[in-house]
Every structure is written in C-alpha cells, then in structure tokens.
C-alpha positions as CSV (number, residue, x, y, z in Angstrom):
1,M,131.9,91.4,73.1
2,M,134.8,93.2,74.7
3,M,133.3,96.6,73.8
4,M,130.0,95.5,75.6
5,M,131.9,94.4,78.7
6,H,133.8,97.7,78.8
7,R,130.7,99.8,78.6
8,F,129.0,97.7,81.3
9,R,132.0,98.5,83.7
10,V,132.1,102.2,82.9
11,R,128.5,103.1,83.0
12,P,127.9,102.9,86.8
13,H,130.9,105.1,87.4
14,K,129.7,107.7,84.9
15,M,126.2,107.7,86.4
16,T,127.5,108.3,89.8
17,R,129.6,111.3,88.7
18,V,126.8,112.9,86.8
19,N,124.1,112.6,89.5
20,S,124.0,113.9,93.0
21,R,126.0,112.5,95.9
22,W,123.0,110.4,97.0
23,W,122.6,108.6,93.8
24,R,124.2,105.5,95.2
25,C,121.8,105.6,98.1
26,M,119.1,104.5,95.5
27,K,121.2,102.3,93.2
28,T,123.0,99.2,94.2
29,D,124.5,96.0,92.8
30,A,122.8,93.9,95.5
31,R,120.7,91.0,94.2
32,P,116.9,91.3,94.2
33,S,115.4,90.7,97.6
34,P,114.0,87.0,98.0
35,M,110.5,86.8,99.2
36,P,110.3,86.0,102.9
37,K,108.0,83.2,103.9
38,H,105.2,85.3,105.3
39,Y,105.3,87.4,102.0
40,K,104.7,84.1,100.1
41,R,101.2,84.0,99.2
42,P,99.7,83.8,95.7
43,P,99.9,87.0,93.7
44,P,96.7,88.8,93.1
45,K,94.7,87.1,90.3
46,H,93.6,90.4,88.9
47,V,97.2,91.7,88.4
48,P,99.7,90.4,85.6
49,T,102.6,88.9,87.4
50,A,105.1,91.4,85.8
51,K,103.1,94.3,87.4
52,W,103.1,93.1,90.9
53,S,106.5,94.2,91.9
54,T,108.7,93.4,95.0
55,R,107.8,96.8,96.3
56,F,104.1,96.2,96.0
57,V,104.5,92.9,97.8
58,A,106.3,94.6,100.7
59,I,103.6,97.3,101.0
60,D,100.9,94.6,100.8
61,A,102.6,92.6,103.6
62,L,103.0,95.7,105.8
63,V,99.3,96.7,105.4
64,A,98.1,93.0,106.1
65,T,100.3,92.5,109.2
66,T,100.4,95.9,110.9
67,M,97.1,97.6,110.0
68,T,93.5,97.2,111.2
69,T,91.4,94.0,110.2
70,Q,90.7,93.5,106.5
71,Q,87.0,94.4,106.9
72,E,87.9,97.7,108.2
73,R,90.6,98.6,105.7
74,R,89.6,101.3,103.2
75,V,92.6,102.1,101.3
76,V,93.5,105.4,99.5
77,D,96.4,105.1,97.0
78,V,97.8,108.6,96.3
79,G,99.6,108.9,93.1
80,C,98.1,105.7,91.9
81,D,99.6,105.9,88.3
82,H,98.1,102.8,86.6
83,A,96.5,101.5,89.9
84,W,98.2,98.0,89.9
85,L,98.7,98.5,93.7
86,S,95.1,99.4,94.4
87,I,93.9,96.5,92.3
88,G,96.3,94.2,93.9
89,L,95.4,95.0,97.5
90,V,91.7,94.5,96.9
91,S,92.3,91.4,94.8
92,C,94.5,89.8,97.6
93,G,91.8,90.6,100.3
94,T,94.2,93.0,102.0
95,A,91.8,95.8,101.6
96,R,88.0,95.8,101.5
97,S,87.9,98.8,99.0
98,A,90.2,101.3,97.5
99,I,90.3,104.9,96.2
100,A,92.9,105.5,93.5
101,I,93.9,109.0,93.1
102,D,96.1,110.9,90.6
103,V,96.8,114.5,89.8
104,N,96.8,113.8,86.0
105,E,93.9,112.5,83.9
106,K,96.0,110.4,81.6
107,P,97.3,107.9,84.2
108,L,93.7,107.7,85.6
109,E,92.3,106.8,82.3
110,G,95.0,104.0,82.1
111,A,94.0,102.9,85.6
112,R,90.3,102.7,84.6
113,N,91.2,100.6,81.6
114,N,93.2,98.3,83.7
115,K,90.3,97.7,86.2
116,R,87.9,97.3,83.2
117,K,90.1,94.6,81.7
118,H,91.3,92.7,84.7
119,A,89.1,93.6,87.8
120,D,85.8,95.1,86.7
121,E,84.1,93.7,89.8
122,L,86.4,94.9,92.4
123,P,85.3,97.9,94.6
124,I,87.9,100.5,93.3
125,E,87.0,104.2,92.7
126,F,89.1,106.6,90.7
127,R,89.3,110.3,91.5
128,L,91.2,113.1,90.0
129,G,93.0,115.5,92.3
130,S,96.1,116.3,94.5
131,G,97.0,114.4,97.6
132,L,94.0,113.7,99.8
133,E,91.8,116.4,98.6
134,P,89.4,114.1,96.7
135,V,88.6,112.3,100.0
136,A,85.7,113.9,101.7
137,C,86.3,112.6,105.3
138,A,88.1,110.0,107.3
139,D,85.2,107.5,107.0
140,E,86.3,107.0,103.4
141,C,89.9,106.2,104.3
142,N,91.7,104.6,107.2
143,V,95.0,103.5,105.3
144,A,96.6,106.1,103.2
145,I,99.3,105.0,100.9
146,F,101.9,107.3,99.4
147,A,104.3,105.5,97.1
148,G,106.7,106.3,94.3
149,F,107.4,110.1,94.8
150,G,109.3,112.4,97.0
151,I,108.8,113.0,100.7
152,S,108.2,116.8,100.3
153,A,105.1,116.1,98.2
154,M,103.9,113.3,100.6
155,T,104.2,115.5,103.7
156,A,102.6,118.4,101.9
157,A,99.6,116.3,100.9
158,L,99.2,115.0,104.4
159,E,99.5,118.5,106.0
160,Q,97.0,119.9,103.6
161,A,94.4,117.2,104.2
162,T,91.2,118.0,106.0
163,F,91.5,115.0,108.1
164,K,94.3,112.8,109.7
165,P,94.5,109.2,108.3
166,K,94.6,106.6,111.1
167,N,97.2,104.6,109.2
168,I,99.9,105.7,106.7
169,V,102.2,103.8,104.4
170,L,105.0,105.7,103.0
171,N,107.3,104.5,100.2
172,P,109.5,107.5,99.4
173,P,112.9,107.3,97.7
174,A,115.3,105.6,100.0
175,K,117.5,108.7,100.5
176,H,114.3,110.4,101.9
177,A,113.6,107.6,104.6
178,P,114.9,109.6,107.5
179,Q,112.9,112.7,106.7
180,A,109.8,110.4,106.4
181,R,110.5,108.9,109.8
182,R,111.1,112.3,111.3
183,W,107.7,113.7,109.9
184,L,105.8,110.6,111.2
185,V,107.2,110.9,114.6
186,D,106.8,114.6,114.9
187,N,103.1,114.4,113.8
188,G,102.1,111.7,116.3
189,Y,102.5,108.5,114.2
190,A,104.2,105.5,115.6
191,I,106.2,103.4,113.3
192,V,104.7,99.9,113.5
193,G,106.2,98.2,110.3
194,E,109.3,98.7,108.0
195,A,110.7,97.0,104.9
196,C,113.7,97.3,102.8
197,V,113.8,95.4,99.5
198,V,115.9,95.5,96.3
199,E,114.3,95.6,93.0
200,G,115.8,96.3,89.7
201,G,119.0,97.6,91.4
202,V,117.1,100.1,93.4
203,V,116.7,99.8,97.2
204,N,113.1,100.6,98.3
205,V,112.2,101.5,101.9
206,V,108.5,101.3,103.1
207,E,107.4,102.8,106.4
208,A,104.0,101.8,108.0
209,A,102.7,104.0,110.8
210,T,99.6,104.4,113.0
211,F,98.5,107.6,114.7
212,V,98.9,107.4,118.4
213,G,99.5,111.1,119.4
214,V,102.7,113.2,119.8
215,N,102.9,112.4,123.6
216,D,102.9,108.6,123.1
217,D,106.1,107.0,124.3
218,R,106.6,105.5,120.9
219,C,107.0,108.9,119.4
220,T,108.9,110.6,122.2
221,S,111.4,107.8,122.7
222,T,113.0,107.7,119.3
223,N,116.6,108.6,119.0
224,Y,119.0,109.6,116.2
225,D,119.7,106.1,115.0
226,D,115.9,105.3,115.0
227,I,115.4,108.2,112.5
228,L,118.5,107.6,110.3
229,L,118.1,103.9,110.0
230,G,114.7,102.9,111.2
231,P,113.6,101.7,114.7
232,L,112.6,98.4,113.4
233,L,114.9,97.8,110.5
234,R,118.1,98.3,112.5
235,R,117.1,96.0,115.2
236,E,115.7,93.3,113.0
237,T,118.7,93.3,110.7
238,A,121.0,93.2,113.7
239,S,120.0,89.5,114.0
240,S,120.1,88.9,110.2
241,G,116.4,89.3,109.7
242,I,114.5,89.1,106.4
243,H,115.6,92.5,105.2
244,F,119.3,92.1,106.1
245,D,120.8,92.1,102.6
246,A,118.8,95.0,101.3
247,F,119.5,97.0,104.4
248,Q,123.2,96.4,104.3
249,A,123.2,97.5,100.8
250,L,121.4,100.6,101.6
251,L,123.9,101.4,104.5
252,A,126.8,100.9,102.2
253,A,125.5,103.1,99.5
254,R,124.6,105.8,101.9
255,L,128.1,105.5,103.5
256,R,129.6,106.2,100.2
257,G,127.4,109.3,99.7
258,V,128.4,110.6,103.1
259,D,132.1,110.1,102.3
260,D,131.7,111.9,98.9
261,A,130.0,114.8,100.8
262,I,132.8,115.1,103.3
263,R,135.5,115.1,100.5
264,R,133.8,118.2,99.1
265,I,134.2,120.2,102.1
266,P,137.4,122.3,101.7
267,G,140.2,121.3,104.1
268,R,138.3,118.2,105.3
269,G,138.3,114.7,104.1
270,V,137.3,111.1,105.1
271,D,140.6,110.8,107.1
272,D,139.2,113.3,109.6
273,A,136.1,111.0,110.1
274,N,138.2,107.9,110.4
275,A,140.5,109.6,113.0
276,N,137.4,110.5,115.0
277,A,135.2,107.5,114.3
278,N,135.5,106.2,118.0
279,D,135.7,109.5,119.8
280,D,132.5,110.5,121.5
281,D,133.4,114.1,121.6
282,D,134.5,114.3,117.9
283,V,131.6,116.6,116.7
284,E,132.0,119.0,119.6
285,S,135.8,119.3,119.4
286,L,135.6,119.6,115.7
287,V,133.1,122.6,115.8
288,G,135.2,124.2,118.6
289,T,138.4,124.2,116.4
290,M,137.0,125.4,113.2
291,D,136.8,129.0,112.1
292,R,133.6,130.8,113.2
293,S,134.2,134.1,111.6
294,R,131.7,134.0,108.8
295,D,128.1,132.7,108.3
296,H,128.9,130.4,105.5
297,T,131.6,128.8,107.6
298,R,129.2,128.2,110.4
299,R,126.9,126.5,108.0
300,R,129.7,124.3,106.7
301,Q,130.7,123.5,110.4
302,K,127.2,122.1,111.0
303,S,127.1,120.3,107.9
304,H,130.4,118.5,108.5
305,A,129.5,117.7,112.1
306,E,126.3,116.1,111.0
307,L,128.0,114.2,108.2
308,L,130.5,112.8,110.8
309,R,127.7,111.8,113.2
310,E,125.9,110.1,110.3
311,R,129.0,108.3,109.1
312,R,129.7,107.0,112.6
313,S,126.2,105.7,113.0
314,L,126.4,103.9,109.6
315,L,129.7,102.3,110.4
316,A,128.2,101.0,113.7
317,H,125.5,99.1,111.8
318,L,127.6,97.8,108.9
C-alpha cells in the first residue's frame, strides 16, 4: 500500500520533467467539469454512455446554441475516428445530417460498424480523405468540426479547402487555443461560443466561430487578452460562470509552463517577472537593457518579453 501511494505521488512530477514545458497546460488535478444546466439533456440514444464524453457534450452544446437552426445544420466531422461525435450530433437532433471524414481506412471501418450496430437509420455518410477534400462544395457542409488533433493540421485543412465553411468548431489541444483564436480572427471568423471543460485530468478548450469577414468589428476589435485567454471565456469566468473551475485550472497550468520557460533563459528567472509584474513598461525597459549584439540574443529578448507579457496577463485573471 505504501509503495502504491509513493508511486502515485512521484508519477506526475516525472511526467512533467520528461515532457515539454507545456505539458501541464494539458494535464491538471482539477475535478471533472460538472454539466451546466443548459448542457443537461438526455444523452444520444444511439451512443453508449461511456463514449459520449464531456468534450463531446461541450461541442454539442456550442453547435446547438450558437450555430444555424437544426434544419440547416449539415455537419462535417473531420478526423472522425470512430464517429461517436457525428452519431451523437445527429441522434440528439443537433444536426440534420453528418459527413464523417478520416484520413485512414481502419477508423472509418470502425465508424461504419458503429453506425451499423447503433444508428443504422441515421443520415450519416463516411468518406475517406484529408481535411475537407472529400466535401465537394459548401452546400454539403455549413458546420465543420475539427476535434482531437493539432492546430497546424486544422488550419492547413481549412486553408486547402475549396470552400470556406460558414461555421467552424475547433477543439485543439488546450495549449494551441491562442493559435486557434488568432487564425479564426485573421481569417474573418467571429468567435461566438467557447467552452472549457476537464475530462480525465485533461483540460479541453472548444472554440465555435462564424464567418463574418475580416473587416467586421468582432474580428478587428480583439486584443491580446482575447487571443490568449478567449474573448468569451475570460469575461464569463470573471463572474464565476459555468466554465470557471476548468478555466482557472488551465490558467494555473499555463502559468507554471511560462515560469518554467522563463527559468530556462540564461540570466533570467521568475523573480524578474515578479519584479516587473505591475510595471506597464516592463517589456520595453527589459528589451532596452539586454544585449543586442547577436541574432540569437535578439530572438531570446523577444521570447523573454513575450513570456513576461503572457505571465502578467495570466496573473491578472487568476
């Protein structure tokens, strides 16, 4: 018994040392997120309860509350794996139809088997391909969902598509959420819904966006904190909203990652950040006093300045 307790204490420490400095942005000791009242509706009858995860519930809620009416929702699930999300969205009535896409044949075969066993009558198609390539035109899709893989692959798929989806839902790793928001805003998508939930010790961030054009005020008025923390999440959680606990866990984990990165910069540490935490000119004064003689030093200056700015923003919201 004592040996088991010892291993339980040591394992998280060892994992954070082995993995990158952003590991703890994804892992947390926070409790699983409770289901908010407007999330609490019967689970899809065609999906086993164990397969309908908290992350899927959040995606379903955002699509149902922020996108077009149900009769107009034609969902494309990119990287569908075993297609439980597609099956659940159609089963719940959130989507009228769904196209499940995967780049590999094996998960698609598993998805077909799941539909055959649990939801044979639902209007769900399965297509093999990369990104949105298997979708011929916008008429087949007005809600594109990208869940469970990195933001680089998501944005590459969107940029290579032959059409621009009207609505997008992104569920990248939590550490990639700022990049997801930046891409959405730069490409004319207004963020209309956000969710932050904990499941299995992992913080999940979901972004829902609608295309409005790059000149729309909702795209041009975003600031640094909106991109880093989420324009809706940071305002909602300021008043202890439904995502408060998960969002605070994410901020704390990201702050630890930033502190680790600062400590790795030679001649700098967290004490420098603490000393300048309330100084509006800390970044400018810091850059001005550091050696500018070599290119790698200039790159390190920028990195340290950005880390200080991010740390200050995180502390302001914790």
